[in-house]
C-alpha positions in Angstrom: -83.8 32.4 -100.2 -83.8 31.3 -96.6 -87.5 31.1 -96.7 -87.4 28.9 -99.8 -85.0 26.5 -98.0 -87.5 26.2 -95.3 -90.4 25.4 -97.6 -92.0 22.0 -97.5 -91.6 21.2 -101.2 -87.8 22.0 -101.0 -87.3 19.9 -97.8 -89.5 17.0 -98.9 -88.8 17.0 -102.6 -85.9 19.1 -103.9 -83.3 18.5 -101.3 -83.9 14.8 -101.0 -83.9 14.6 -104.8 -80.5 16.5 -104.9 -79.0 14.3 -102.2 -80.4 11.1 -103.8 -79.1 12.2 -107.2 -75.6 13.1 -105.9 -75.4 9.9 -103.9 -76.6 7.8 -106.8 -74.2 9.6 -109.2 -71.3 9.0 -106.8 -72.3 5.4 -106.4 -72.5 4.9 -110.2 -69.2 6.7 -110.7 -67.4 4.6 -108.2 -69.1 1.4 -109.3 -68.3 2.1 -113.0 -64.6 2.6 -112.2 -64.5 -0.6 -110.1 -66.3 -2.7 -112.7 -64.1 -1.4 -115.6 -60.9 -2.4 -113.7 -62.5 -5.8 -112.7 -63.4 -6.5 -116.3 -59.9 -5.5 -117.5 -58.3 -7.7 -114.9 -60.6 -10.6 -115.8 -59.9 -10.3 -119.5 -56.1 -10.2 -118.9 -56.3 -13.3 -116.7 -58.1 -15.2 -119.4 -55.4 -14.1 -121.9 -52.6 -15.1 -119.6 -54.3 -18.5 -119.0 -54.8 -19.2 -122.7 -51.2 -18.2 -123.5 -50.0 -20.6 -120.8 -52.2 -23.4 -122.2 -50.9 -22.8 -125.7 -47.3 -22.9 -124.5 -47.9 -26.3 -122.8 -49.8 -27.9 -125.8 -46.6 -28.6 -127.8 -44.9 -30.2 -124.7 -48.1 -32.3 -124.1 -48.3 -33.7 -127.6 -44.5 -34.6 -127.5 -44.9 -36.1 -124.1 -47.9 -38.2 -125.2 -45.8 -39.5 -128.1 -43.2 -40.9 -125.8 -45.7 -43.3 -124.3 -45.5 -45.3 -127.5 -42.2 -44.2 -129.3 -39.8 -45.0 -126.4 -40.6 -48.7 -126.5 -38.7 -51.8 -127.6 -41.8 -53.3 -129.3 -42.2 -50.1 -131.4 -38.6 -50.3 -132.6 -39.0 -53.9 -133.6 -42.4 -53.7 -135.3 -41.7 -50.5 -137.2 -38.4 -52.0 -138.4 -40.4 -55.0 -139.6 -43.0 -52.6 -141.2 -45.8 -54.3 -139.4 -48.7 -52.2 -140.6 -51.3 -53.7 -138.3 -49.2 -53.2 -135.2 -48.3 -49.7 -136.2 -52.0 -48.9 -136.8 -53.1 -50.3 -133.5 -50.3 -48.8 -131.3 -48.9 -45.7 -133.1 -51.9 -44.5 -135.1 -55.4 -45.3 -133.9 -54.4 -45.6 -130.3 -52.8 -42.2 -130.2 -56.0 -40.8 -131.7 -58.3 -42.7 -129.3 -56.2 -42.0 -126.2 -54.7 -38.6 -126.8 -57.0 -37.3 -129.6 -54.2 -36.8 -132.0 -55.7 -36.0 -135.5 -53.0 -37.6 -137.6 -49.9 -39.8 -137.1 -47.1 -40.6 -139.6 -44.1 -42.9 -139.4 -41.1 -41.9 -141.5 -37.9 -43.7 -142.2 -34.5 -42.0 -141.6 -34.6 -40.5 -145.1 -38.0 -38.9 -144.5 -39.8 -41.5 -146.6 -43.4 -42.3 -145.6 -43.7 -45.7 -143.9 -47.2 -45.4 -142.3 -49.9 -42.8 -142.0 -53.1 -42.5 -139.9 -55.5 -39.7 -140.7 -58.5 -39.4 -138.4 -60.7 -37.4 -140.8 -59.4 -37.7 -144.3 -62.0 -35.3 -145.7 -61.1 -32.5 -143.4 -57.4 -33.2 -142.8 -54.2 -32.8 -144.9 -52.9 -35.9 -146.5 -49.9 -37.8 -145.1 -47.7 -36.6 -148.0 -48.7 -33.0 -147.3 -47.9 -33.4 -143.6 -44.6 -35.0 -144.3 -43.6 -32.1 -146.7 -44.6 -29.4 -144.2 -42.8 -31.2 -141.4 -39.7 -31.8 -143.5 -37.7 -28.9 -141.8 -38.5 -30.4 -138.4 -37.5 -33.8 -139.6 -34.3 -32.5 -141.0 -33.4 -30.7 -137.8 -34.1 -33.7 -135.7 -32.1 -35.9 -138.0 -29.1 -33.6 -137.5 -29.5 -33.8 -133.7 -29.8 -37.6 -133.8 -26.7 -38.0 -136.1 -24.8 -35.8 -133.7 -25.7 -38.3 -130.9 -27.8 -35.9 -128.9 -29.9 -37.5 -126.2 -32.6 -36.3 -123.9 -31.7 -34.7 -120.6 -33.7 -34.8 -117.4 -36.1 -37.4 -116.0 -39.4 -36.4 -117.7 -38.1 -36.1 -121.3 -37.2 -39.5 -122.6 -36.1 -38.7 -126.2 -35.0 -35.7 -128.2 -37.7 -34.2 -130.6 -38.8 -31.2 -132.6 -42.2 -29.5 -132.6 -43.7 -26.4 -134.0 -47.1 -24.7 -134.8 -47.5 -25.1 -138.6 -50.0 -24.4 -141.4 -51.4 -27.6 -142.9 -53.6 -26.9 -145.9 -55.0 -23.8 -144.3 -55.4 -25.3 -140.8 -53.1 -24.5 -137.9 -51.7 -27.5 -136.1 -49.2 -28.7 -133.6 -46.7 -30.9 -135.4 -44.3 -33.0 -133.2 -41.5 -35.3 -134.5 -40.0 -38.0 -132.2 -37.6 -40.8 -132.9 -38.7 -44.4 -132.2 -36.2 -45.7 -129.7 -35.6 -48.5 -127.2 -36.9 -48.1 -123.6 -34.7 -50.8 -122.2 -31.5 -49.9 -124.2 -31.2 -53.4 -125.4 -31.9 -52.5 -129.0 -29.0 -50.6 -130.5 -29.5 -48.2 -133.4 -26.9 -46.3 -135.3 -27.5 -42.6 -134.5 -29.5 -41.1 -137.4 -31.0 -44.4 -138.5 -34.0 -44.3 -136.2 -37.5 -44.3 -137.7 -39.5 -41.1 -136.8 -43.0 -40.6 -135.5 -44.9 -37.5 -136.5 -48.0 -36.5 -134.4 -50.5 -33.8 -135.5 -53.1 -32.1 -133.5 -55.2 -29.3 -135.1 -56.0 -26.2 -133.2 -59.4 -25.7 -134.7 -60.8 -29.2 -134.1 -61.8 -31.1 -131.0 -59.1 -29.2 -129.1 -61.3 -26.1 -129.2 -64.2 -27.7 -127.4 -61.8 -29.2 -124.8 -60.3 -25.9 -124.1 -63.7 -24.1 -123.9 -65.0 -26.8 -121.5 -62.0 -27.1 -119.3 -61.2 -23.4 -118.9 -64.7 -21.9 -119.4 -64.0 -19.8 -122.6 -67.3 -18.7 -124.1 -67.7 -18.9 -127.9 -64.0 -20.0 -128.3 -62.9 -20.1 -131.9 -59.7 -20.3 -134.0 -59.6 -17.6 -136.7 -57.0 -16.4 -139.2 -58.0 -12.7 -138.7 -59.2 -11.5 -135.4 -62.5 -9.5 -135.1 -62.2 -5.9 -133.9 -64.9 -5.5 -131.3 -65.2 -4.4 -127.7 -66.9 -7.7 -126.7 -64.2 -10.0 -128.3 -60.8 -11.0 -126.9 -58.0 -12.8 -128.7 -54.5 -14.3 -128.3 -52.2 -14.8 -131.2 -50.7 -18.2 -132.1 -47.1 -18.0 -133.5 -44.8 -20.6 -135.0 -41.3 -21.1 -133.7 -40.0 -18.6 -136.4 -42.3 -15.9 -135.0 -44.9 -16.1 -137.8 -48.5 -15.5 -136.7 -50.6 -18.4 -138.0 -53.9 -17.5 -136.4 -55.7 -16.4 -133.3 -57.8 -17.9 -130.5 -60.8 -15.6 -130.2 -63.6 -15.7 -127.5 -66.2 -13.6 -125.7 -64.4 -12.5 -122.6 -65.8 -13.0 -119.1 -66.9 -9.5 -117.8 -68.2 -9.8 -114.3 -68.3 -6.0 -113.8 -70.7 -5.4 -116.7 -73.0 -8.2 -115.5 -73.2 -6.5 -112.1 -74.0 -3.1 -113.6 -77.0 -4.5 -115.5 -78.3 -6.5 -112.5 -78.3 -3.6 -110.0 -79.1 -0.6 -112.3 -82.9 -0.6 -111.6 -82.4 -1.1 -107.9 -79.9 1.8 -107.6 -82.4 4.2 -109.4 -85.3 3.2 -107.2 -83.5 3.0 -103.9 -81.1 6.0 -104.1 -81.4 6.7 -100.4 -79.8 3.3 -99.7 -76.8 4.0 -101.9 -74.2 3.3 -99.3 -75.7 -0.1 -98.3 -76.2 -1.0 -102.0 -72.6 -0.1 -102.8 -71.4 -2.4 -100.1 -73.7 -5.2 -101.5 -72.4 -4.5 -105.0 -68.8 -4.6 -103.8 -69.4 -8.0 -102.3 -71.1 -9.2 -105.5 -68.1 -8.1 -107.6 -65.8 -9.8 -105.3 -67.8 -13.1 -105.6 -67.8 -12.8 -109.4 -64.1 -12.3 -109.4 -63.4 -15.1 -107.0 -63.8 -17.8 -109.8 -61.0 -16.2 -111.8 -58.8 -15.9 -108.7 -59.4 -19.6 -108.1 -58.3 -20.4 -111.6 -55.1 -18.5 -111.1 -54.5 -20.3 -107.8 -55.0 -23.6 -109.6 -52.4 -22.6 -112.2 -50.0 -21.8 -109.5 -50.8 -25.1 -107.9 -50.1 -27.0 -111.1 -46.8 -25.2 -111.6 -45.6 -25.9 -108.0 -47.2 -29.2 -107.1 -47.5 -32.8 -108.4 -50.9 -33.2 -110.1 -51.4 -36.8 -109.0 -50.7 -36.5 -105.2 -50.9 -32.7 -104.6 -47.4 -32.8 -103.1 -44.8 -30.3 -103.9 -42.9 -31.0 -107.1 -39.2 -31.0 -107.9 -39.2 -27.2 -108.5 -40.8 -26.4 -105.1 -38.5 -28.9 -103.3 -35.3 -27.5 -104.8 -36.3 -23.9 -104.2 -37.3 -24.6 -100.6 -34.0 -26.5 -100.0 -32.0 -23.5 -101.2 -33.9 -21.3 -98.8 -33.5 -23.7 -95.9 -29.7 -24.0 -96.5 -29.3 -20.2 -96.5 -30.5 -20.1 -92.9 -29.2 -23.4 -91.7 -26.2 -21.8 -89.9 -28.4 -19.9 -87.5 -31.4 -22.2 -87.2 -32.0 -25.9 -86.9 -30.1 -28.4 -89.2 -31.6 -29.6 -92.4 -32.0 -33.2 -93.6 -32.9 -34.4 -97.1 -34.4 -37.9 -97.5 -34.8 -39.6 -100.8 -37.6 -42.2 -100.6 -37.8 -44.8 -103.4 -40.4 -47.6 -103.4 -39.1 -51.1 -103.8 -40.6 -53.2 -106.6 -43.1 -50.6 -107.6 -42.6 -51.5 -111.3 -43.9 -55.0 -110.5 -47.1 -53.4 -109.2 -47.6 -51.5 -112.4 -46.8 -54.5 -114.5 -49.0 -56.9 -112.5 -52.0 -54.7 -111.6 -51.9 -51.9 -114.1 -51.1 -48.2 -113.9 -54.5 -47.1 -112.3 -53.7 -49.3 -109.3 -50.1 -48.0 -109.4 -51.4 -44.4 -109.3 -53.7 -45.3 -106.4 -50.7 -46.8 -104.5 -48.7 -43.6 -105.1 -51.5 -41.6 -103.5 -51.6 -43.9 -100.6 -47.9 -43.6 -100.1 -48.1 -39.8 -100.3 -50.8 -39.8 -97.5 -48.7 -42.0 -95.3 -45.7 -39.8 -95.7 -47.7 -36.7 -94.8 -49.1 -38.5 -91.8 -45.6 -39.6 -90.6 -43.9 -36.2 -91.2 -46.5 -33.5 -90.9 -44.0 -30.7 -90.3 -41.8 -31.6 -93.2 -41.9 -30.6 -96.9 -42.9 -33.9 -98.6 -42.4 -33.8 -102.4 -42.8 -36.2 -105.3 -40.1 -36.0 -107.9 -41.9 -38.3 -110.3 -42.6 -42.0 -110.7 -42.1 -43.7 -107.3 -39.6 -41.2 -106.0 -40.4 -38.9 -103.1 -38.3 -36.5 -101.0 -38.7 -35.2 -97.5 -37.1 -32.0 -96.4 -37.0 -31.8 -92.6 -35.6 -29.4 -90.0 -33.8 -31.6 -87.5 -31.6 -31.2 -84.4 -29.5 -34.3 -84.7 -28.9 -37.6 -86.6 -30.9 -39.7 -84.2 -34.0 -37.7 -85.0 -33.5 -38.4 -88.7 -32.9 -42.1 -88.2 -36.0 -42.5 -86.1 -38.1 -40.7 -88.8 -36.6 -43.0 -91.5 -37.4 -46.1 -89.4 -41.0 -45.0 -89.0 -41.3 -44.4 -92.7 -40.0 -47.8 -93.6 -42.3 -49.5 -91.1 -45.3 -47.5 -92.3 -44.8 -48.1 -96.0 -44.3 -51.9 -95.5 -47.9 -52.2 -94.3 -50.2 -53.7 -96.9 -52.5 -51.5 -98.9 -56.0 -52.6 -100.0 -56.5 -51.1 -103.6 -59.4 -52.1 -105.9 -59.7 -55.5 -104.1 -55.9 -56.2 -104.3 -53.7 -56.5 -101.2 -50.5 -54.9 -102.2 -47.3 -54.8 -100.2 -44.2 -52.7 -101.2 -41.3 -51.5 -99.2 -39.1 -48.4 -99.4 -35.4 -47.6 -99.5 -34.3 -44.3 -98.1 -31.1 -42.2 -98.7 -30.3 -39.4 -96.2 -28.1 -36.4 -96.5 -27.5 -33.9 -93.7 -26.6 -30.2 -94.3 -23.1 -29.0 -93.4 -21.8 -25.4 -93.6 -21.2 -24.4 -97.2 -23.0 -27.4 -98.7 -25.0 -26.4 -101.8 -28.4 -27.8 -102.6 -27.2 -29.7 -105.7 -24.5 -31.5 -103.8 -26.8 -32.3 -100.9 -29.3 -33.9 -103.2 -26.5 -35.8 -104.9 -25.4 -37.2 -101.6 -28.9 -38.3 -100.7 -29.1 -40.1 -104.1 -25.8 -41.9 -103.4 -27.1 -42.9 -100.0 -30.3 -44.2 -101.6 -28.2 -46.5 -103.9 -26.3 -47.7 -100.8 -29.6 -48.5 -99.0 -30.9 -50.5 -102.1 -27.6 -52.4 -102.3 -27.9 -53.3 -98.6 -31.1 -55.3 -99.3 -33.9 -52.7 -99.6 -36.4 -51.8 -96.9 -33.4 -50.0 -95.3 -32.1 -46.5 -94.9 -28.6 -45.2 -95.2 -27.0 -41.9 -94.2 -24.5 -40.4 -96.6 -20.9 -41.0 -95.7 -17.7 -40.4 -97.6 -17.2 -44.2 -98.0 -20.4 -44.3 -100.1 -18.7 -42.6 -103.1 -16.5 -45.7 -103.3 -19.5 -48.1 -102.9 -21.4 -46.3 -105.7 -18.3 -46.5 -107.9 -17.9 -50.2 -107.2 -21.6 -50.8 -108.0 -21.3 -49.0 -111.3 -18.2 -51.0 -112.1 -20.0 -54.2 -111.3 -22.9 -53.2 -113.7 -20.4 -52.6 -116.5 -18.3 -55.7 -115.7 -21.4 -58.0 -115.5 -22.5 -56.8 -119.0 -19.0 -57.6 -120.3 -19.0 -61.0 -118.6 -22.2 -61.9 -120.2 -21.1 -60.6 -123.6 -17.7 -62.4 -123.5 -18.8 -65.5 -121.7 -16.0 -65.1 -119.1 -15.9 -64.8 -115.3 -19.3 -66.4 -114.9 -19.9 -70.1 -114.2 -22.7 -72.4 -113.2 -22.4 -74.9 -110.4 -24.9 -77.7 -109.7 -26.2 -78.8 -106.3 -27.7 -82.3 -106.2 -31.1 -83.0 -104.6 -31.6 -86.4 -103.1 -34.7 -88.5 -102.3 -35.4 -88.4 -98.6 -36.2 -92.1 -98.4 -33.6 -94.0 -100.3 -30.8 -91.3 -100.8 -30.8 -91.5 -104.6 -30.2 -88.3 -106.5 -33.5 -87.0 -107.9 -32.5 -83.7 -109.5 -30.0 -80.9 -109.5 -30.3 -77.1 -109.1 -28.2 -74.8 -111.4 -26.6 -72.0 -109.4 -24.7 -69.1 -111.1 -21.4 -68.0 -109.7 -19.3 -64.9 -110.6 -15.6 -64.8 -110.0 -14.7 -61.1 -110.6 -11.0 -60.5 -111.6 -10.7 -57.6 -109.1 -13.2 -58.3 -106.3 -13.1 -62.1 -106.3 -16.3 -64.1 -105.7 -19.5 -62.0 -106.0 -22.5 -63.3 -104.3 -25.7 -63.9 -106.3 -27.5 -61.8 -103.7 -25.4 -58.9 -105.0 -25.2 -59.5 -108.8 -28.8 -60.8 -109.4 -30.4 -57.6 -108.2 -27.9 -55.6 -110.3 -28.8 -57.7 -113.3 -32.5 -57.0 -112.7 -32.1 -53.2 -112.3 -29.8 -52.7 -115.3 -31.7 -54.9 -117.7 -29.3 -57.9 -117.8 -31.5 -60.4 -116.0 -32.8 -62.0 -119.2 -29.3 -62.6 -120.6 -28.2 -64.0 -117.3 -31.1 -66.3 -117.0 -30.7 -67.5 -120.6 -27.0 -68.2 -119.9 -27.8 -70.3 -116.8 -30.6 -72.1 -118.8 -28.2 -73.0 -121.6 -25.5 -74.3 -119.3 -28.1 -76.4 -117.5 -29.6 -77.9 -120.7 -26.1 -78.5 -122.2 -25.2 -80.5 -119.1 -28.2 -82.8 -119.5 -27.3 -83.2 -123.1 -23.7 -84.2 -122.2 -25.0 -87.1 -120.1 -27.9 -88.4 -122.2 -28.2 -91.7 -120.3 -28.9 -90.0 -116.9 -32.5 -89.5 -116.1 -32.3 -86.8 -113.4 -33.9 -83.4 -114.1 -32.5 -80.0 -113.4 -34.0 -76.8 -112.0 -33.2 -73.1 -112.7 -34.4 -70.0 -111.0 -36.4 -67.3 -112.9 -37.4 -63.9 -111.6 -40.8 -62.1 -112.3 -39.0 -59.8 -114.7 -37.9 -62.8 -116.8 -41.3 -64.4 -116.8 -43.0 -61.2 -117.8 -40.6 -60.5 -120.7 -42.2 -61.1 -124.1 -41.4 -64.4 -125.6 -40.0 -66.0 -122.4 -41.9 -69.3 -122.8 -40.8 -69.5 -126.5 -37.1 -69.0 -125.5 -37.2 -71.8 -122.9 -38.9 -74.2 -125.3 -36.4 -73.3 -128.1 -33.5 -74.0 -125.7 -35.0 -77.4 -124.8 -35.4 -78.2 -128.5 -31.8 -77.1 -129.3 -30.5 -79.8 -127.0 -33.3 -82.3 -127.8 -34.5 -82.5 -124.1 -37.8 -83.6 -122.8 -39.5 -80.5 -121.2 -40.4 -82.6 -118.2 -36.7 -82.7 -117.2 -36.7 -79.0 -116.6 -38.0 -77.4 -113.5 -38.3 -73.6 -113.1 -38.1 -72.2 -109.6 -40.2 -69.0 -108.9 -41.2 -66.9 -106.0 -44.5 -67.2 -104.0 -45.6 -63.8 -105.2 -45.3 -64.9 -108.9 -47.0 -68.2 -108.2 -50.0 -66.7 -106.5 -50.7 -64.1 -109.2 -53.0 -65.6 -111.8 -53.6 -62.5 -114.0 -50.3 -61.0 -115.2 -47.9 -61.8 -118.1 -45.9 -64.1 -115.8 -48.9 -66.3 -115.2 -49.5 -66.6 -119.0 -45.9 -67.8 -119.5 -46.2 -70.3 -116.7 -49.4 -71.8 -118.2 -47.8 -72.1 -121.6 -44.7 -73.9 -120.3 -46.7 -76.2 -118.0 -48.8 -77.2 -121.0 -45.6 -78.1 -122.8 -44.5 -80.3 -119.9 -42.1 -78.0 -118.0 -42.4 -78.3 -114.2 -42.5 -75.4 -111.7 -41.5 -75.1 -108.1 -41.8 -72.4 -105.5 -38.4 -71.4 -104.1 -37.9 -70.4 -100.4 -41.6 -71.2 -99.5 -42.6 -69.4 -96.3 -40.4 -66.3 -96.9 -43.1 -64.5 -98.9 -46.7 -63.7 -98.1 -48.5 -66.9 -99.2 -50.9 -68.5 -96.7 -51.8 -72.1 -96.3 -55.1 -71.3 -98.0 -53.3 -69.9 -101.0 -51.2 -73.0 -101.2 -54.2 -74.9 -102.3 -54.5 -72.7 -105.4 -50.8 -72.8 -106.6 -50.3 -73.9 -110.2 -47.0 -75.6 -109.5 -45.5 -79.1 -109.1 -43.3 -78.6 -106.1 -42.6 -76.4 -103.1 -39.1 -75.9 -101.6 -39.4 -75.4 -97.8 -37.1 -72.5 -96.8 -34.0 -73.1 -94.8 -35.5 -70.9 -92.0 -37.9 -73.7 -91.1 -35.2 -76.4 -91.3 -33.0 -74.4 -88.9 -35.9 -74.3 -86.4 -36.8 -78.0 -86.4 -35.7 -78.3 -82.7 -37.5 -75.2 -81.6 -41.0 -75.0 -80.4 -43.4 -75.4 -83.3 -40.7 -75.9 -85.9 -41.3 -79.6 -86.7 -45.1 -79.4 -86.6 -45.0 -76.5 -89.0 -42.9 -78.3 -91.5 -45.2 -81.4 -91.1 -48.2 -79.1 -91.8 -46.7 -77.8 -94.9 -45.9 -81.3 -96.2 -49.4 -82.5 -95.5 -51.0 -79.6 -97.2 -48.7 -80.1 -100.2 -49.6 -83.8 -100.4 -53.3 -82.9 -100.2 -52.7 -80.7 -103.3 -50.6 -83.3 -105.0 -47.4 -81.3 -104.7 -43.9 -82.6 -104.0 -41.8 -81.1 -101.3 -38.1 -80.4 -101.0 -36.4 -79.1 -97.9 -33.5 -76.7 -98.5 -30.5 -76.0 -96.3 -30.1 -79.4 -94.7 -26.8 -79.2 -92.9 -26.9 -82.0 -90.3 -27.7 -85.7 -90.2 -30.2 -85.0 -87.5 -32.1 -82.6 -89.7 -32.0 -85.1 -92.6 -33.6 -87.8 -90.4 -36.3 -85.6 -89.0 -37.3 -84.2 -92.4 -37.5 -87.7 -93.8 -39.7 -88.8 -90.9 -42.0 -85.8 -91.5 -42.6 -86.9 -95.1 -40.4 -84.6 -97.2 -39.9 -86.1 -100.6 -36.4 -84.8 -101.2 -33.6 -82.9 -99.4 -30.9 -80.5 -100.5 -28.0 -79.0 -98.5 -24.4 -79.2 -97.5 -25.0 -82.3 -95.4 -25.7 -84.1 -98.7 -23.5 -82.2 -101.2 -22.2 -78.8 -101.8 -22.6 -77.2 -105.3 -20.3 -78.9 -107.7 -18.5 -77.7 -110.8 -19.5 -79.1 -114.2 -16.8 -81.8 -114.4 -17.6 -83.2 -110.9 -21.3 -83.0 -111.6 -21.0 -85.1 -114.8 -19.0 -87.7 -112.8 -21.8 -87.7 -110.2 -24.4 -88.1 -112.9 -22.5 -91.1 -114.4 -22.3 -92.8 -111.0 -26.1 -92.2 -110.5 -26.8 -93.9 -113.8 -24.7 -96.9 -112.7 -27.0 -97.2 -109.6 -24.6 -95.9 -107.0 -26.2 -94.2 -103.9 -23.6 -91.5 -103.0 -25.7 -89.3 -100.6 -26.7 -91.6 -97.7 -27.9 -95.1 -97.4 
C-alpha cells in the first residue's frame, strides 16, 4: 500500500485528481449554498419593492387628482357644466399628464356629469365605472355630509380609493370632491361634485413599473403561474379580496454566476480557492444593484425627493432623539425658515423655476449650516435643527441665513430675489418635540408680522401676538362683509408749478373697535395672506369711483393701489371696467398704482391685466419708485404713465447726491414720456426744490393730509370753482 502511494501514477494522477475533485466539490457546495441564499434574498427584495409600489399607487392617483380638483376654477366650471373646460382640465389633461385611463365627474347624487375614456374599445364605459365606484362614492358622500375635512399639509381634501374589478380589468379607482382652493367658494357639505379617476393595472402602468424598477417580463394576471422561474405578488382590494397578481421573472444573480463560472471551475480545479474568492466578489457585485435599490427606497422614505434634504419624518424623529439627550449635551435649537413671496415666483415664472429656486435655497442652507440637520417640510418651508451653546449663536446663524437667501438667484435667465422669515425655538428641560415645533411656528408668524426678512425667537408674549393676528384676520373678514370699521380717506396731489389739485389718492383706513387704528402696513399683508385682498381692493375702488360720481363737475382723477395678487386674479380687468361703468366714469380718470416688480414683469397674468386696462384708457403709476429693484435702464421699458418718487429720496434732498438723483429720475421719466409725482413732501423747502427739479406734481403733509369723504368733496367743489388751496 505504501509502495502504491509512492508510485508515479498515484502521485501525478490519482492524488491530484482526488484533491482537485474534493476542492472542486467543496467549492461547488459552498458556491451553491451562497447563490441559493442570494437568489432568495434578491427575489424577496423584489417582492418587497413591488408591494411598496402597489401601496403607494392609490395615494399617488389621489394626490394627482388634487392638482385639479382643489381649485376655484374647477368648482365654478363644473357647476356651470362647462364640458369643454372639464374635458381640457379634468379629463384629457389628467390622462396626458398623469396617464389616468379614465375620468368621471359625478354630481352629489352620483349622476354622471362628464366622462373621459382614453381607450373606449378596451376600457369600461363611464356608466360601468360609476356603478362599480358607487360604494366609494356613497362612503365619501357620508364623510362630506358629516363635515369631515382633510388633515395634514400634504392631503388637501378627503377622498376614497380602492382596487376594483372593471369589466374584468383590475384598476385603481379614486374619488375626490371638487372643492375651493382659496376657500372663497362656499359649498354646503355633501353638495360637492365628485371627480373619479381610474388607472388600470394591466395597461401602460405595467411598462412604467417594468422600466422604472427593472422587472423582467412583468405582467398582471388573474391566476399566477406555478413555476420555479416565476415570482408574483397578490393585489387585494380594501375588503381583502384578491383581484389579481403581478407576475415577473425574478432577478437571480446567483444562478447567473453558476452558469458563467462552471466551465472554469472544472478546468481549473487546482485554483479553486482563488476562483471562489473571485466568485464571491462577482456575487457581491451582482447583489449590489439590489442593495442600491433598497437604499434608494430608504432615501425616498426619509428624504425630500426634490432637494434630497431630510423630510418631516426624519426631522421629527431626530428632534425627539436630540431632546432626550439635551440635558447632558449641548442645547438644541429649531429654526423654521419660510421663503417670502415664493408664491409670486411660481405664479410669475412657473413651477419649474420655483422648483429650481427651492433647490438653490436648499444648497445655500446646507452651505451656511453644514453641521445642522436641514430639512424640507414641503412647499417653501424648511427647518434647521442645530446643537447650540447659547442664544447669540442661534441669532448669528439666523442673520447669516437671511442675508444669504436675500442674494439674487440666476435661474433659466431670470434674476429672482426672495427673502426669508425665520422662527426660532430653544429647548428647555421637559419640552416635548411637538411643543417645540409649535413654538417655532408661532415665532415664524411673529417674524412675518414684523415685516419679513427677519427672525424672531419664541417668547411667551408671542402667544398673545398670534392670538391678536388671528383675531385681526377674523375681524377684517367681518369688516369687509358688514361694511363697518373700514373707511377710505383721500390725499390730494397738486401740480408743482401752479398749485392746482391734479388728482387724489384713495387710502384705506381701519378703525378697530378694540385695538383702535390699524395701520395699512399691518392689515394689507393680512388681507393678502388670508385671501381677502381682492375684496379689500374692490371696496376701495368702489369708494373712489362713487366719490368721483358724487362730484360730477370736478375733472380731477383718482388713484388706487393694487397688489400683484389682485392683478393676477382672474377677471381683475373686467371687475375694474365694470365698476367704472357702474358709475359712468371715463376710464382715464382712474389711475392704478403698482409696484416696480409688477411693472417690469411683462410675461405674467398681471401684465395681461395691465395691457387690457391701458387699452381701455385706465392709467398706471409705479408707487414708491426706487424702493424695489428697477434700474434706470428698466425705467425705459415700463408700460406705465407715471412714476411716484419714494419719500426716501425726498428726505435726502439736502444730502450729498440727493437732489441730482431726483433730477436724474425726472429727466429719464421725461425722456420716456412719463409724469412724475414726489411723495412725502413735508416742508416748503422740499416743495420748492422738487418744483425746480422738474417734478410734475407733489403729494404730502406740507400740501394736505388725507381727508375724509365729506372734506374731500368740499375740496373738489372748491377746485371746480377755480380756487388754488395748496400754494400759490
